[in-house]
N, C-alpha and C positions, 0 to 999 in steps of 0.2 A: 804331411797331414793329409793332402789330397789322396795320396795312394791308400791311406787307411780307410777313408770314406769310400773309395771304389771297391774295396775288398769286403765291406760290410754287407751281410746277407740282406737280400731285399732291395738293395740300392740299385737304381737304374736297370740296366740288363743283367745284373749280377744276381739274378734270382736263382735259389737252389734248384737242383734238378727235381723235376716233377716225378713222383713215384708212379710206377705203373699200376693203373686202376685194377686190373685183373689180379695182379699179385697182392695188392692191398685187400681185395675181397677175400682172401684166403687167410687173412690174419685176424687174430682176436681184436676187439675194440681198442684196448690200450696200445698195442702195437701199431694199429692204424694211426692212432693219434700221435704216437712218437714219430711216425714216418712223415706226417704233414707238419709237425711242429716247426721245422726250420722255416717254413713259409710264413707261418704265424708270428714267430718270435720278433721280427723287427717292427711288427704292426700291433703290438698288444695294447697299447693305450687306446688306439682307435677301435680295436675290437672290443675292448671292454666298454667303451663309451657306446658303441653301436649296439651291443647286446643289452645294455640297460635301456637304450631307447626302444629296443625291440619288445620290452615288457609292456609297452603302451604309451600313449601320448596323453599322459595326465600331468598335473602340476608336480606331483611328487617325482615322477621320473625325469621331467625337465629340470627340476631343481637339483636333484642328485647329479645329472649329467653336467649342469653348469658348475656345481660345486666341485666335482672331480676335475673338470677341464681347468677351472681357475686355480685350484690347489696345485695342479701340475705346473701351470705357468708361473705362479708365485714361487715355487720352490725351485724352479729351473731344473726339474728332473722328471724322469719317466715314472709313471705309476707303477709299472713293473720294472725292477732293476734288470740290467742286462744279466747279471749273475743268476738270477731266478727265472729268466726268460723261458728256458726250456720247460721247467715245471709248471709255470703259469700257462703256457701254450697247451701242454698236454691236459692240464686240468680243465681249461677253457673248452677244449675238444671233448673231453669226457663228460662234461656238464651239459653237452648238447644232446637232446634226445630226438631221434635216435642217433647214436654216434655215427653209423654208417652213412646216414643221410648228410650230416654235417661234413664228414670226410669227403664225400662225393661233391659237395658244394665247394670245398676248399680246392679240389682238383679242378673243378669248373672255373674258379676265380683265380687260379694260380697266376696267370699272366697280367693281372692288374698291377700296374707298376706302382701306383700310389697307395698308401696305407688307407687313405680315406676311400678310395674306390674299393679296395679289398673289403673294408668294413661294410660298405653299402651293399656289396655283392653278397657278402655272407649273412648280413643282418639288414635286409632291405627296409627302408622306412615304411611305416604303416601308411596305407592310403588315407588321405584326409577325407573326412566325412562330408 
């Protein structure tokens, strides 16, 4: 069991290889998203919650974030299943505007070892007023 955990993408120092930013810049947006998807896949729950928080700090987004996190804990499963992780990661990336800026942020945040840190790096919390 321990060996399986060590081989999972994004675990510890087992991060997937970082794509070359110069080569990424030559690719169309969807290919750029596919190239960074392996880094996003193990952290999708945290990225989904961080992107919702990124919408604003109002009661609706706080409630939605709490509900999704609680639903995930209650069912003891990931919001995005491992089987669909690649598609969800690419879609998350493509939904970011502009895609090239999001891809550059992923590259810049690549070495964040925890998913919470990666989520905060890609979707920083809004400053408190």
